[in-house]
N, C-alpha and C positions, 0 to 999 in steps of 0.2 A: 206390853206383849203378850197376847192372851196364846196360853198351850195348852192346845187343841190336842190331845189325845186321840179321843178316836172320830174323832167326824175325820166324813170321808166327801176329798173336793170331788167336782167333772174338772176335767184338766181341758185347755184351750189347744189351740194348734203350736206343737215340741218347734221352739225357739233358739237351742242352742245345747251346748251338749257339752261335757267337759273330764274330765278325769274321772269326776268322782257324784258328779251330780249332769241332770239333767231337765234343760228349766225349758219352760211351758207357761205360755199366757196364763194368768189368773181368769175365773168362770168369769169372774162378773167385777169390769171397777178395773183401776193403774194397774196391776201390779202381774206379777212374777209366781210362780213354783218352781222354787229350784226341788229337786224327784231325789235322791239318793238312786242308786245306780245299785242295782241288788247285790252286786260282787262286793257292793263298796261298805267297810266297818260298820252300824251304827250310831259311834261314839262320835265318825270324821262330822256328822252332820250339828254337831254340839261344841265342838273347834272351831269348826267355820264361823258358826253366831257366835264365839267367844270370840272370835280374831276381828269380825264385825267393829261388835263392841268397845272391843280395847280399840282398833284403831281411827274408832267415832269420837274416845272419849280422848284419844291427844288430836285429834282435829285434824284428823282426815276426813275424806268425803269419803261419808260412805254406805248406798240401798240401805234404808228402814228394813228392819224386820219388821213385819206387821204378826204374827202367829209361827206357831209353831208343830210341830206333827212329829209323831214319831217316827215318818222318813222321809219328814216334807220340812219346808220354809214357805212361810209366806210373805214377799218382800216391795220394797216401793221398785216401780218398775222407772229405770233412768233412761226417758230418751234422748238420743243424742249416736252420732260416731264412733267406734272400736277406736285406736288409733295403727291397728290390724284396716279396718273399714280409708279410710284418708291415708293410710300409703299406700296400697292396692289399688284405689280409686287417682293415682300418683300425684294427688294433691302435697300443695307444701304447709309443712306447718306455721301457723302465724305468728308472731313472734309473742301474742300470748298464750295462747297454746303453748310456744317454747319455754318462754318466764315458768307457766304455772306444771312441766316437768324436772324443769329445775329448784323448783320451790319443793314439787312434792320430794326430792330429794333430799335435799336442805333439812328437811324437815326428816327422813328418816336417817342420816348419819344423825342430827340435832341431838333422838330418844338411842342414840346406841344400837340401831339392827337397820334392820337390810327386810322388804314385803317379799321375800323365793321365788313369788309365782307374776309377776309384773309383768307379764311379754301385753303383749297389745290386745290382745281379746281382753284381755280384762282391766283395760282402760274405757270408758266412753267419757269427753268430753263434751258436758253439761253446758248448749250455747248462754242456756239463761242465768247457770250460776260461774258462764264465766272458768270456768274447771277443772280438771279433771279426774273424776268415782273410780271407783276398785271396789267391783264386782265378785272377784274372784279374789282376795289375799293368797290365797297356802300357805305355806311354812313362812314363820316369824323368826326373823335368829339373830336373836339377842347378842351383839360384842361392842365392847367397849373401847376395840384399837382401832382409832382412824382408821391406820389403812387397809387391816383388814374389810372394813367397810365401804373403800373407795376401792378396790376392789371388787366389790361384789356389784355396787353402782356402778363401774364401769361394768362391767358383765352386763348391769341390764341396761346402759346406754347402747351396750350392744345391741341385748335384741332387740332395743329399740327402732334404731336405726340399722344395720349390718356391722361385722365382724369388725374389731377396732376402730370402733368409732367409738370417743369418749369426749363427746362433743360440754356435756355437761359439767366434767371434770372442773376446769377451772376456774370457773363461774361460779361456784357451790363456795367458795372460799369467801370467796369480792360478798356472798348475801348471808352474814352466817345466822341461825336460830337466835334469838336473843329469848331472855327468862319470858318475855312477853307473847312469846312467836315468833313465824316464821316471817308471819308476810311483812 
């Protein structure tokens, strides 16, 4: 990854916005540029990129960071629909999509943490990879207590499927992660 402190990018159209970042189409190629919002402290960018690297190292699917500036990151563009777009369109999740959500949660449980911002807008289903890609992890909270992690994972499921939803809870234990991975 190149660290380009003084490069000035011409941004394409704005395509999204979160609490800390605004997201624009990259000027050329197949990427996006995440730009810190003016009120966001600069260390948030370094933290965000570090979390993505940590998740990638653990086997989670995240976008590649291709270049970094003082207040921006040029990242791989992930093609597909967010979980939110699928839900808003009234589409049913396929068995494969449900299974991959279970695998994602199983990995979190196995690693003893949960990804704090896995809301439906931050998960993109990539048909080519047949997997969910995490585009913004938010906080990663470490905790080795399985009951605490289960509680947090059930809260994630409620975000994904509605209040009180626990569709993934009983299935995690049927397919635990092993030393070789979660697949």
